[in-house]
C-alpha positions in Angstrom: -90.6 92.2 138.0 -93.2 89.5 138.2 -91.6 87.6 135.3 -88.4 87.4 137.3 -90.2 85.9 140.3 -92.0 83.4 138.1 -88.7 82.4 136.4 -86.9 82.1 139.8 -89.7 79.9 141.2 -89.8 77.7 138.0 -86.0 77.4 138.1 -86.1 76.5 141.8 -88.8 73.8 141.2 -86.8 72.3 138.4 -83.6 72.3 140.5 -85.5 70.6 143.3 -86.8 67.9 140.9 -83.2 67.2 139.9 -81.7 67.2 143.4 -84.4 65.4 145.4 -83.4 61.7 146.0 -85.2 58.7 144.4 -85.2 55.5 146.6 -86.1 52.0 145.3 -86.9 49.4 147.9 -87.5 45.7 147.1 -88.4 43.2 149.8 -89.3 39.7 148.7 -90.2 38.5 152.3 -93.3 40.5 152.0 -93.8 40.7 148.3 -93.5 44.5 147.9 -91.6 47.1 145.9 -91.6 50.8 146.4 -90.2 53.7 144.4 -90.1 56.9 146.5 -89.2 60.3 145.1 -88.8 62.4 148.2 -91.5 65.1 148.7 -92.9 64.5 145.2 -94.5 61.1 145.3 -94.2 57.3 145.5 -95.4 54.2 143.8 -95.9 50.9 145.7 -96.7 47.4 144.3 -97.5 44.6 146.7 -99.2 41.2 146.9 -102.1 40.7 149.3 -104.2 37.8 147.9 -103.8 39.7 144.6 -101.5 42.3 143.2 -102.1 46.0 144.2 -100.7 49.2 142.9 -100.8 52.5 144.9 -99.4 55.8 143.9 -99.2 59.2 145.4 -98.3 62.4 143.6 -98.1 65.4 145.9 -101.6 65.4 147.4 -103.3 63.0 145.0 -103.5 59.3 146.2 -104.9 56.3 144.3 -104.9 52.5 145.0 -106.0 50.0 142.4 -105.9 46.3 141.8 -104.0 45.0 138.8 -107.0 42.8 137.9 -109.1 46.0 137.4 -106.7 47.4 134.9 -107.8 46.4 131.4 -105.9 47.2 128.3 -107.9 48.9 125.6 -107.2 47.8 122.1 -105.9 50.6 119.9 -107.5 51.0 116.5 -105.0 51.1 113.7 -105.4 54.0 111.5 -104.1 53.9 107.9 -101.3 56.3 107.4 -97.7 56.7 106.5 -95.4 53.8 107.0 -92.7 54.8 109.5 -89.1 53.7 109.1 -87.6 51.9 112.0 -84.6 53.7 113.4 -81.5 51.6 113.6 -80.3 51.3 117.2 -76.7 50.9 118.2 -77.1 48.2 120.9 -73.5 48.5 122.2 -73.8 52.2 122.7 -77.2 51.8 124.4 -75.9 49.0 126.7 -72.9 51.2 127.7 -75.3 54.1 128.5 -77.5 51.8 130.6 -74.4 50.5 132.4 -73.3 54.1 133.2 -76.8 54.9 134.6 -76.8 51.7 136.7 -73.4 52.5 138.2 -74.6 55.9 139.3 -76.9 54.2 141.8 -75.8 53.9 145.5 -76.7 50.8 147.4 -78.0 51.7 150.8 -78.9 48.2 152.0 -78.9 44.7 150.7 -79.4 41.3 152.2 -79.7 38.0 150.3 -80.6 34.6 151.8 -80.2 31.7 149.5 -81.0 28.0 149.8 -80.6 26.1 146.5 -82.5 23.0 147.7 -79.4 20.9 147.2 -77.4 20.3 150.4 -74.1 19.6 148.4 -74.4 22.9 146.5 -75.3 24.8 149.7 -72.2 23.3 151.4 -70.1 24.5 148.4 -71.5 28.0 148.6 -71.5 28.2 152.4 -67.9 29.8 152.6 -69.3 32.8 150.8 -71.0 33.8 154.1 -67.5 34.6 155.5 -66.2 36.8 152.8 -65.1 40.2 154.3 -67.6 42.4 152.5 -70.6 40.0 152.6 -70.7 38.9 156.2 -73.8 40.8 157.1 -75.4 40.8 153.6 -75.2 37.3 152.3 -76.6 34.2 154.0 -76.3 30.8 152.4 -78.5 28.5 154.6 -79.9 25.0 154.8 -83.4 26.1 156.1 -85.3 26.7 152.9 -85.1 30.4 153.4 -84.9 32.6 150.2 -85.3 36.3 150.2 -83.9 39.6 148.9 -84.0 43.0 150.6 -82.6 45.8 148.4 -82.6 49.5 148.9 -80.9 51.7 146.4 -80.8 55.5 146.0 -80.0 58.0 143.3 -80.7 61.6 142.3 -82.1 62.5 138.9 -79.2 64.8 138.0 -76.7 61.9 138.5 -78.8 59.7 136.2 -79.0 62.4 133.6 -75.3 63.2 133.8 -74.4 59.5 133.5 -76.7 59.1 130.5 -75.3 62.2 128.7 -71.7 61.4 129.5 
């Protein structure tokens, strides 16, 4: 009887991991990026005089500076020589494309100033395209930024990759 309860709890936890949404937010106005896996954890990277990394996994939280992270050199051990596997790049690119198309864009805004007034004037009509009126801003005020918020669920990414 207890085994059934343990199996049901493990199955429920696995199902929750596959169904809970993953949200990626990028904002270049305040140099920050966040990946949030709802109720499980999140990872934040931001710049405040130097680059910082903060992560949270359930109840564990840690914040560190990138400057404090040092790579340790791995010692090479003599052993068998491994053969490199041949990778089919076309197939891998198709798989990556399928996974990317499984994402849902929740919000995006792009402000662009190329620094050349003639080029800005040529691109300015893009502001009035039907689907980009609130999202794209070609300007002459030296304002460049990107705000992007995308969302996906792990089961959709897994399905897109295995398809």
